[in-house]
C-alpha positions, -999 to 999 in steps of 0.1 A, spaced: 171 -165 -310 184 -159 -275 158 -131 -270 129 -153 -281 139 -181 -257 140 -156 -228 105 -143 -234 87 -166 -211 59 -162 -185 84 -163 -156 105 -136 -173 75 -113 -177 63 -120 -142 97 -110 -128 99 -79 -151 64 -66 -141 71 -71 -104 94 -40 -105 65 -18 -115 57 -6 -80 52 28 -63 85 25 -45 103 23 -79 83 51 -95 102 81 -107 83 110 -124 99 139 -143 80 172 -144 92 200 -167 73 232 -161 83 269 -161 62 274 -130 75 245 -110 89 251 -75 127 246 -76 152 248 -46 184 237 -62 206 244 -93 229 222 -113 266 228 -109 275 232 -146 247 252 -162 229 264 -131 196 249 -142 169 251 -115 156 218 -102 140 201 -73 139 165 -60 111 154 -37 98 122 -24 63 110 -31 38 109 -3 23 75 -3 9 49 21 29 16 18 3 -5 35 -25 7 13 -3 10 -17 -19 44 -23 -1 75 -37 -13 108 -22 8 134 -40 2 121 -75 -33 111 -87 -51 103 -119 -77 128 -132 -114 120 -127 -129 94 -149 -139 108 -184 -177 108 -183 -179 106 -221 -156 75 -224 -177 45 -231 -172 7 -233 -205 1 -249 -201 -3 -287 -230 -26 -293 -254 -20 -321 -289 -13 -310 -318 -35 -320 -335 -26 -353 -368 -10 -345 -377 9 -377 -370 4 -413 -336 13 -426 -349 43 -446 -378 53 -423 -377 87 -406 -395 92 -373 -408 126 -365 -412 137 -328 -430 170 -322 -440 186 -289 -436 219 -272 -427 233 -306 -395 212 -307 -393 192 -339 -369 163 -339 -364 139 -369 -347 106 -363 -332 79 -385 -320 47 -369 -291 41 -392 -285 4 -400 -266 10 -433 -231 13 -419 -233 -10 -388 -212 12 -366 -219 24 -331 -218 61 -342 -242 89 -349 -247 125 -358 -269 152 -343 -278 186 -357 -297 213 -338 -307 247 -352 -313 275 -327 -329 307 -340 -339 340 -325 -348 373 -342 -319 390 -324 -294 369 -343 -303 384 -376 -318 416 -391 -287 438 -391 -249 437 -396 -245 445 -360 -266 415 -349 -247 392 -373 -214 406 -360 -223 399 -324 -235 364 -333 -203 355 -351 -181 368 -323 -203 352 -296 -202 318 -315 -164 321 -317 -161 326 -280 -185 298 -274 -165 273 -294 -133 283 -275 -149 277 -241 -166 245 -253 -132 232 -263 -119 239 -228 -149 225 -210 -156 194 -231 -121 184 -242 -128 150 -225 -156 144 -251 -131 149 -280 -107 125 -263 -135 100 -261 -143 102 -298 -174 125 -296 -169 157 -315 -188 190 -315 -190 224 -332 -213 254 -332 -215 275 -364 -237 303 -377 -263 301 -405 -287 325 -422 -313 323 -395 -293 316 -363 -268 289 -353 -263 252 -355 -249 227 -330 -234 196 -346 -221 166 -327 -207 134 -342 -188 103 -332 -196 73 -309 -232 73 -300 -233 59 -264 -226 92 -246 -234 116 -275 -269 125 -265 -257 133 -230 -231 157 -245 -258 173 -267 -280 179 -237 -251 194 -216 -240 217 -244 -275 230 -251 -276 239 -214 -241 253 -214 -249 276 -243 -277 293 -223 -254 303 -194 -222 311 -212 -200 335 -194 -173 347 -218 -139 352 -203 -122 385 -211 -91 368 -225 -112 346 -247 -131 376 -260 -100 395 -269 -83 366 -286 -114 356 -306 -121 392 -316 -86 396 -330 -89 363 -350 -122 373 -364 -110 408 -375 -80 392 -391 -102 367 -410 -126 394 -422 -97 415 -434 -82 386 -453 -116 379 -469 -116 415 -483 -83 406 -501 -98 377 -520 -96 375 -558 -121 398 -576 -141 368 -588 -145 355 -552 -157 388 -541 -183 389 -568 -196 355 -558 -197 367 -522 -218 397 -535 -242 373 -551 -248 354 -518 -251 386 -498 -275 404 -521 -296 375 -532 -303 362 -497 -323 380 -471 -306 388 -437 -270 386 -451 -246 414 -450 -212 424 -465 -179 415 -449 -171 452 -448 -202 460 -427 -196 431 -404 -160 440 -399 -169 476 -390 -193 463 -363 -169 437 -349 -141 463 -344 -165 484 -322 -179 455 -301 -171 452 -264 -177 422 -241 -207 436 -222 -226 440 -255 -222 403 -262 -234 393 -228 -264 417 -231 -273 404 -266 -270 367 -255 -296 373 -228 -321 381 -256 -311 349 -275 -328 327 -248 -359 347 -241 -375 334 -273 -363 305 -293 -370 283 -323 -353 249 -321 -354 219 -345 -331 189 -348 -320 158 -366 -305 126 -351 -290 99 -373 -273 69 -358 -271 40 -333 -299 49 -309 -332 33 -299 -366 50 -301 -367 50 -263 -334 69 -261 -345 95 -287 -379 100 -270 -362 105 -236 -336 129 -251 -364 149 -268 -382 153 -235 -349 165 -218 -343 191 -245 -379 203 -241 -372 206 -204 -340 225 -211 -359 252 -230 -392 251 -211 -390 287 -198 -385 303 -232 -413 315 -255 -413 299 -289 -411 318 -322 -415 307 -358 -386 297 -379 -370 326 -397 -376 330 -434 -350 319 -460 -362 344 -486 -342 352 -517 -344 380 -541 -367 374 -570 -352 389 -602 -375 372 -628 -377 392 -659 -352 418 -645 -319 428 -659 -296 442 -632 -260 452 -634 -243 455 -600 -209 472 -600 -184 462 -572 -163 491 -560 -127 479 -555 -92 488 -564 -79 455 -577 -60 457 -609 -79 429 -626 -113 428 -642 -140 402 -633 -176 395 -643 -202 370 -631 -235 366 -650 -261 349 -629 -293 335 -644 -321 328 -620 -348 302 -629 -384 312 -628 -393 287 -600 -376 265 -575 -393 232 -585 -373 200 -591 -380 202 -629 -360 235 -630 -333 221 -609 -328 192 -632 -330 215 -662 -303 239 -650 -280 211 -640 -284 196 -675 -277 230 -691 -245 235 -670 -231 201 -678 -234 207 -716 -225 244 -716 -196 243 -693 -169 225 -715 -179 246 -745 -178 279 -725 -143 271 -711 -128 259 -743 -140 289 -763 -132 317 -738 -101 302 -720 -84 280 -746 -93 297 -779 -98 334 -771 -76 334 -740 -97 361 -723 -88 352 -688 -73 325 -665 -104 320 -643 -132 309 -667 -162 288 -658 -198 279 -659 -216 263 -629 -249 253 -615 -254 278 -587 -285 273 -565 -292 299 -538 -313 284 -509 -322 256 -532 -336 280 -559 -318 269 -591 -296 292 -610 -267 293 -635 -235 314 -631 -209 320 -658 -177 340 -649 -144 353 -661 -115 370 -644 -91 388 -667 -59 409 -663 -63 425 -698 -100 427 -709 -126 451 -695 -159 439 -680 -180 450 -710 -157 432 -735 -159 400 -713 -197 403 -713 -199 406 -751 -177 374 -755 -198 355 -729 -231 363 -746 -217 354 -779 -208 319 -767 -241 314 -750 -261 325 -781 -240 302 -803 -247 274 -779 -285 280 -781 -285 284 -818 -267 250 -822 -287 232 -795 -302 208 -820 -269 190 -824 -273 176 -789 -307 159 -796 -292 125 -809 -271 121 -777 -296 135 -752 -309 102 -739 -275 88 -733 -264 121 -717 -294 119 -693 -285 84 -682 -249 95 -675 -261 125 -656 -285 106 -634 -257 84 -621 -240 115 -607 -271 123 -586 -277 89 -571 -271 91 -533 -241 70 -523 -233 79 -487 -200 64 -475 -204 72 -438 -230 80 -412 -216 115 -412 -222 120 -449 -257 106 -446 -266 129 -417 -251 159 -435 -272 152 -466 -304 148 -446 -297 180 -426 -293 200 -458 -327 187 -470 -343 189 -435 -374 208 -445 -381 183 -473 -376 152 -452 -409 133 -450 -411 97 -440 -383 81 -459 -347 88 -470 -354 71 -503 -355 102 -525 -337 109 -557 -356 139 -567 -330 155 -589 -323 121 -607 -361 117 -612 -363 153 -626 -335 146 -650 -351 113 -661 -384 130 -672 -366 160 -688 -374 160 -725 -352 175 -752 -379 201 -761 -380 213 -724 -342 214 -724 -342 235 -756 -368 259 -743 -348 263 -711 -317 271 -730 -335 296 -752 -348 314 -721 -311 323 -712 -310 347 -742 -346 356 -746 -358 391 -737 -380 394 -706 -377 358 -696 -355 346 -668 -340 371 -643 -304 381 -651 -279 398 -627 -245 409 -638 -218 415 -611 -188 434 -624 -156 451 -613 -134 477 -630 -161 489 -655 -155 514 -682 -171 548 -679 -190 541 -710 -208 508 -717 -215 496 -752 -248 486 -766 -246 451 -751 -258 466 -718 -288 483 -732 -318 475 -710 -299 468 -678 -305 487 -646 -272 498 -632 -266 497 -595 -234 514 -584 -241 510 -546 -248 473 -538 -266 484 -507 -293 498 -530 -299 464 -546 -328 457 -524 -347 486 -538 -349 468 -572 -361 434 -560 -386 416 -537 -376 388 -513 -398 358 -511 
């Protein structure tokens, strides 16, 4: 009670009056500090100095605040609604495509921007990919040093690689974010990597790549699927071999070619006006005005329709693993909905039979596995005791039994579809999630975000179409099938009759076409 009675305005006025420069004492603990004295007992170096300040101007000369953070803002107002909540504006000039959604859904002064930068020198060989990964790692290190003020102000950024080049992603408060985007896009072009940064990032990347090679066999097989099925992707071993040989001058030389020709496209979602976005678009065009423009790189994938390929992964791990990948005949929404429906019904049956009843392995599963939006289905097992060919026999038995008994699902199929549709309704919880979803579907964005293509495809899926799709999994010369295996026997049983065996994964591309 005594304390509360003392907390009055005069008390605080007196208390705060002591906060003056004359009463200021600052402690600085630094291994490089100048010290001219030592303590008596432990001989700890120290120094005591007076501040240099002007009493009349009440100004301190020897201790000053850092410059004002240019990314710190006090403007958190929501912009006026200019376009519909789901309408996407497209701005295109000088070969720079920018799509904009003025997000009203979450009513926050935030936004997200994505920019894809592509150049032929970023892809095409393991060496190019290795240089790109190392260069991006160094870039992120120096961006963090240069723009740490933006992070403190709640505006975040990251550059990461993708199949055709690299992506800049910024997120956070919207007021100064477009300024940051513009500055980073300029900073990237004139990056001068410090030798210490290069050495540190190179060692981290080598360590990461080596750790990746120690992954579980099943993870390595899924990595093989992505590497072999997608054009312009390369194995971790080949990238590691190139990274270990790279020197700093090579990165600088390669980076010069990155900005001779460029393809750039972007997405902005958030609390901005059309005038701000148009002005920003013009500034980005100006930033890249001296560069020739190139077309967007292809995102081709291997077409294995009506093929049966068996790819053997050469490794010394003690366990056996197998992944069977079924590729749909086309990438339309109908097939996406079909393969999602197959996975949802097959998955619990597959797991229960092979994991619970037969106990063939501890990693057992069935998943919808699209590659560059081309639908596919992957079933897999990792086992410490059963060989790859034995696992394949068991897997095919379960799938065939599933297909033979497909009629039992007909009475529940309509209810199953209703339940499945709910899982594919878009419920974005934040601006960040909304922007991420739109960026993943960037090429298919038209004039509106109101699109539930997968849910619509599931809705029109008939049981007859579903049955035919399931039957194609086991039919001869229908869908493409690729088996990825480790630890195979020297002799394969009759289950593998008709498969083309590929012992060297690098030879995979001789058996397929990419489109």
